C-alpha positions as CSV (number, residue, x, y, z in Angstrom):
1,X,41.0,-72.9,166.1
2,X,38.1,-74.4,165.7
3,X,38.8,-78.3,167.6
4,X,38.5,-80.1,163.4
5,X,41.7,-78.6,162.5
6,X,43.5,-78.3,165.2
7,X,42.8,-82.6,164.3
8,X,43.7,-82.6,161.0
9,X,47.1,-80.3,162.4
10,X,48.1,-83.1,164.7
11,X,47.8,-85.7,162.1
12,X,50.2,-83.6,159.5
13,X,52.5,-83.5,162.7
14,X,52.6,-87.0,163.4
15,X,52.5,-88.3,159.6
16,X,55.8,-85.5,158.8
17,X,56.8,-87.0,162.2
18,X,57.2,-91.3,161.3
19,X,58.8,-91.8,157.6
20,X,56.5,-93.9,155.9
21,X,56.7,-97.9,155.7
22,X,58.8,-97.6,158.9
23,X,55.7,-98.9,160.9
24,X,57.3,-102.2,162.4
25,X,53.8,-103.5,163.1
26,X,51.0,-105.2,160.3
27,X,47.5,-103.2,160.7
28,X,45.9,-106.7,158.6
29,X,44.7,-109.3,160.3
30,X,46.7,-112.9,159.3
31,X,44.8,-114.4,156.8
32,X,43.6,-118.3,157.7
33,X,44.2,-119.4,154.1
34,X,47.8,-119.2,153.0
35,X,47.8,-117.7,149.3
36,X,50.1,-114.4,147.7
37,X,51.0,-112.2,150.5
38,X,50.4,-113.8,153.0
39,X,52.4,-113.0,156.5
40,X,53.9,-116.3,158.2
41,X,56.7,-116.9,160.6
42,X,59.9,-118.5,160.3
43,X,60.3,-121.4,163.0
44,X,63.2,-123.1,162.1
45,X,66.4,-121.5,163.6
46,X,68.1,-119.5,160.5
47,X,70.0,-116.1,161.4
48,X,67.5,-114.7,157.9
49,X,63.9,-116.2,159.9
50,X,65.7,-114.3,162.9
51,X,66.8,-111.3,161.7
52,X,63.2,-111.3,160.1
53,X,61.2,-111.9,162.9
54,X,63.3,-109.1,165.3
55,X,63.4,-106.2,162.0
56,X,59.4,-107.0,162.6
57,X,58.7,-107.9,159.1
58,X,57.1,-111.1,159.0
59,X,58.1,-112.8,154.9
60,X,55.4,-113.1,152.5
61,X,54.3,-115.0,150.5
62,X,55.2,-114.4,146.6
63,X,54.0,-118.2,145.2
64,X,52.8,-121.2,146.0
65,X,54.0,-124.5,144.1
66,X,50.3,-125.8,143.6
67,X,47.6,-125.3,141.3
68,X,44.6,-124.3,143.5
69,X,47.5,-121.2,144.6
70,X,46.7,-121.7,148.0
71,X,48.9,-124.1,150.1
72,X,48.8,-126.3,153.2
73,X,50.6,-128.2,155.3
74,X,53.5,-129.8,153.2
75,X,52.9,-127.7,150.6
76,X,56.4,-125.3,148.7
77,X,55.9,-121.7,148.9
78,X,58.5,-119.3,147.6
79,X,58.9,-116.2,150.2
80,X,59.7,-112.3,150.2
81,X,61.7,-111.9,153.0
82,X,64.2,-109.3,154.1
83,X,64.5,-108.6,150.3
84,X,65.8,-112.1,149.1
85,X,63.8,-114.6,147.5
86,X,63.6,-118.0,149.7
87,X,61.6,-121.2,149.2
88,X,60.3,-123.0,152.3
89,X,58.1,-125.3,153.2
90,X,54.9,-124.8,155.3
91,X,54.2,-126.6,158.5
92,X,51.6,-125.2,160.2
93,X,48.3,-123.6,159.2
94,X,45.4,-121.3,160.5
95,X,42.7,-122.8,158.6
96,X,40.8,-125.4,159.6
97,X,41.5,-128.4,159.2
98,X,40.7,-131.8,157.8
99,X,40.2,-135.1,161.4
100,X,43.2,-135.6,162.7
101,X,45.4,-132.6,161.6
102,X,46.4,-130.0,164.1
103,X,45.4,-126.3,163.7
104,X,48.1,-123.6,164.4
105,X,47.8,-120.2,166.7
106,X,49.7,-119.0,163.5
107,X,51.0,-119.6,160.1
108,X,54.1,-121.3,159.7
109,X,57.4,-122.6,157.7
110,X,60.8,-123.7,157.5
111,X,63.2,-122.0,155.1
112,X,64.5,-124.0,152.4
113,X,68.2,-123.9,150.1
114,X,67.8,-124.5,146.4
115,X,69.1,-128.2,146.8
116,X,66.4,-129.1,150.0
117,X,68.5,-128.9,153.1
118,X,67.0,-126.8,155.5
119,X,68.9,-123.8,155.9
120,X,67.7,-124.4,159.5
121,X,69.7,-126.4,162.3
122,X,66.3,-126.5,164.9
123,X,63.1,-126.0,164.6
124,X,61.3,-124.7,167.3
125,X,58.1,-125.8,167.2
126,X,56.2,-128.7,167.5
127,X,55.9,-130.9,163.4
128,X,52.4,-132.3,162.2
129,X,53.5,-136.2,162.1
130,X,51.1,-135.5,159.0
131,X,54.3,-134.5,157.5
132,X,55.1,-138.3,157.8
133,X,52.8,-139.6,154.6
134,X,53.5,-136.9,152.2
135,X,54.8,-137.0,149.5
136,X,58.0,-135.0,149.2
137,X,61.8,-134.3,150.3
138,X,60.4,-134.1,154.3
139,X,62.9,-135.8,155.6
140,X,65.5,-133.3,156.3
141,X,62.9,-130.9,158.1
142,X,61.6,-134.1,160.5
143,X,64.8,-135.1,161.4
144,X,65.5,-132.0,163.0
145,X,62.0,-130.9,164.8
146,X,62.5,-131.6,167.9
147,X,58.4,-131.8,168.8
148,X,55.9,-133.6,166.9
149,X,51.7,-133.6,167.2
């Protein structure tokens, strides 16, 4: 057989062995701005966030609650996580920030319930202190945070 035919047969065998949708990693780069379909990282200790991290399927943004449809620190977003819709506050972004606002290595969110209370009891990463001056209900999120930058 020719080498091209062998390669095609090998690729077909690999694709048949791996069912579609079972890959546990993403092949696209993480978005620097948070908009629809951006992958996020849940940084609280909620069971839903831990399950999403363990399964390898990160939560994705399906709606941003502002006019620009691009979220930044302190904005509320709607996530699709483990087949559920959950609201969350953005507490860290990769995009370039204005002066004295920290830039993070990943896009971080804290899950909240419908009444505004955080789902978890602790936040694992430092939270920007810029949230203290923002308008909105961040008091509960700030109270469960252990470190600030």
